[in-house]
N, C-alpha and C positions, 0 to 999 in steps of 0.2 A: 760313483753315483750313477744309477741307470738312467740313460737318456729316454725321456718320455715314459718313465716307469716301466721299462721293458727289461725283464730279467731272463737270462739264458742259463742260469745255474740250477734250475728246477724244471722237470718236464711239464708239469701242470702250468707253471707260470710262462714257460716258453710258448706253449700252445695258446694260452690266454692272450698273449700279446701285451701291448702297452696302451698308451693313450689313443693311439690310432687304430686299435683293434687287434685282431688276430695276426699271428705272425707266420704260422705254418698251416698250409692246406694240404693235407696228406694226398699224394698222388698228383699234385699240380704245382710245380715250382713257380710258374708264372703268377700264381695267386698267393704266393708265400713271400711275405716281406723279408723274411730271413734270407732268402735267396736273391730277390730282386734288389735289395739294398746293397748287397755286396758286389753286384754286377753293374751298378750305376757308374757313370764317369766321375772322376775325382771332383769335377767342378759342380756336381749336383749337391745341394744342401742335405739331401737324405742319404748320401753315400755312406756306407759303413765299412770299416770303422772310420769315425770322423777324424781321428788323429792316428799317426803311426803307419805302419806298413799295411797295405791293402792285401787281400787274399790273392793268391796266385790263381791262374786259370785252372790248375789241377785241383786246388782246394775248393774253388767254386763248383767244379764238376762233381766232387764228392758230396757236397751239400745238395746239389741238384738230383743226383742219383738217390740219395737217402730219402728225399722228399718224394720222388717219383715212385720209389719202392714202398711207400706207406709211412715213412717217418716214425718207425718204431724205435722206442727207447730201450727195449729189452729190459734188463733187470735194474737199470740205472734209476735211482731215486732222487739224486741231486741234493741240493742244500735245503735247509729248512725254509719255509715260507716266511 
């Protein structure tokens, strides 16, 4: 069940965001909740993922670079809405 109605399995829905609004601001990781939420400390209620292993610094950097470079999805269409 998506937290806050936020889905990451479809490009359009990923860009749309969830209940708290947009999730990716192409070119600006600091304004992209996809990036900021994975870099929050474990103690923060908005830290993602809420359960399980956190992303490594290397994985966080990949997300940051993808957003900085324009957050292109290429040919990926994702799951049905």
